[in-house]
N, C-alpha and C positions, 0 to 999 in steps of 0.2 A: 494428541497432546505430546506424544513422543516425538513426532515430526517437528513440532514447534521448538522443542529444546535443541534438537539437532540443527534445525535451520538457524536458530539463534547463535549456536557455537560457530558455524561456518560464517555467518554474517559478521559476527564480532571479530573474527580473525581477519577477514577482508577489510572491515572498517578500520581496525587498528593499523594494518599495513598501509592502507590508502591515506589515513590521517598522518602517519609517520612520514610518508613520502610526499606529503602536500599535494596529493592528487585526488582528494576526496570528491570534489565537485565533478571532475572528469569521470571518475569511476561511477559516481551517482548517475550522470547522464548516460553513460554506456549501459549500465544496468537497467535504467528506465527504458531504453530502447529495446533491450532484450526482453524485458517484461512485457512491453507492447507487442513484440513478436509472439511471445507465448500466449498472450491474451487474444490476439487477433488472427493467429494462424492455427486453425484446428489441426492441420497436418503436422505442424511443428510440435504442438502440445502432445499429440498422440505419439509422435516419434520419440519424444523425451520420456514418455511414460510407458513405452513398450518394452517389457522385460526380455523379449526375444531378440531385439536388436543388440548386437555385441557392443561392448564398451568402445572397442577400437573404431567401429563405424560411427558411433556417436561423437567421439573425439575428432575424427576426420571431418565430420559434418560441421562441428563447432568451428574447427580451424578454417574450413572453406567459407563459412559464413562470416566469421569475425576476425580472423587473423589479419593484421595490418590495419584494421579498422578500429580496434580497441587497444588500450594499453596492455603491455606485457603482463602486468599484474592481474588484469581482468581475464586475459586469455589463460593464464596459469590457473586462476581460480576455476574457470569453466572446465578446464582439463581435469583438475583435481576432483571436481564434483562428479565427473563422468567415471573416473578411475574408481572412486569410492562408492559407485552405484547410488548416488544421491540426486541425480538429475530429475527424478520425479518430484522433488521438493524444491527445485531451483526457484520457482516463483515465491515460495514462502521465505527462502533465504533472501531474495531481493526485497521483499516486504520488510523483513527484519532489518536489513541494511538501511533502508529508507527511514525506518523508525529511529535507528541509532543516529543517523545523520541529522534528522529533524530535531532530535533531543539535544544534540551538540550545538546546533544553530539556534535553539530556542524557538522552534517552529512547531505548530500543532495543526493537524488537518481536521476540519469540521465539515460534516455532510449535512446540508440543510434540505429538508423535505417540506414543500409547501404546495398549496393549490395554485397560487398565482406567482408571477415573477415579483421579485423585490425591486424597489426603486433604488437608485444610487444612495440616497439618504438612509434608507433602511439597511442597506448592505454596510454602510459606514458605521451606523449605530450598532448593528449586530457584531461587527468586527471589533469595535471598542469594548462591548460587553464581554465578549469571549476573551479578549486580551486581558481585561481586568480580572476576570474569573480565573484564568489559567496562568497568567503571568507570562504567556508566550504569544508570539505573533501568529495569528491563525491564517490558514489558507482555506478558503471556503469553496465548496463545490455544491452546486444547486441542482436539485431534481424535483420534478413535479410529481405529486401523488394526490389524485382526486379523492381518494378514500379518506383523507384527513378532514374533509368537509370545509374546514377553514383553519386559520392559524398555521403553525409550523412546528416541526421537530428539528432538533439539532443533535447530531451524534458526534461526540468528541471521544475517540477511543472507545472505551467500554461504557462511557457515560451518555445517557440519552436525556435530553431536556425536552419534555413533551408539552407544548402549549397548543396542541391541536384541539379543535372543537370536538372531534371524535372522542378524545380522551376525557374531556370535560363532561361529555354526555355519559360516558362509561362510569365516571366517578359519581355523577348525580344518580344514575341508575342504581349503583351499589349502595349509596346512602339511603335511597328510598326503599330498597329491598331490606335493608338492615333495620 
């Protein structure tokens, strides 16, 4: 929980700077690429989280990887994160930055779990329902989960809408037991 508050402060500072300089989308794209590297490269993740590696070496590596490829503000942010020994929560900072950006743009991310693929009409209908419910434009990500038996679940932030057959069976079971 402590890391979330720290990550939020760093993200807020970068968000305000990027917004003020009208480079919000550029910084968002750069951070998304860096987040992808953290997620997809086990070596890079372990390097960032290794307390034995000196800050100077981490800064040098960040510069070798990103200098000239990202805005000065993004590079300064990455350097500051290393100087302050916070590189182990860089991924959380990026997640917080994305949340702030999405909030500003009126976007919301929704993860949909289902047993089968949705048709285009179903996707459109679900998008409209979420837009009506949240007042924001949803970005949907779809994943398959055979354990649902049927139906689907939607996760929007901390809210889960569960319309799965598995959940309905659990409710029926609880009702019958009580």
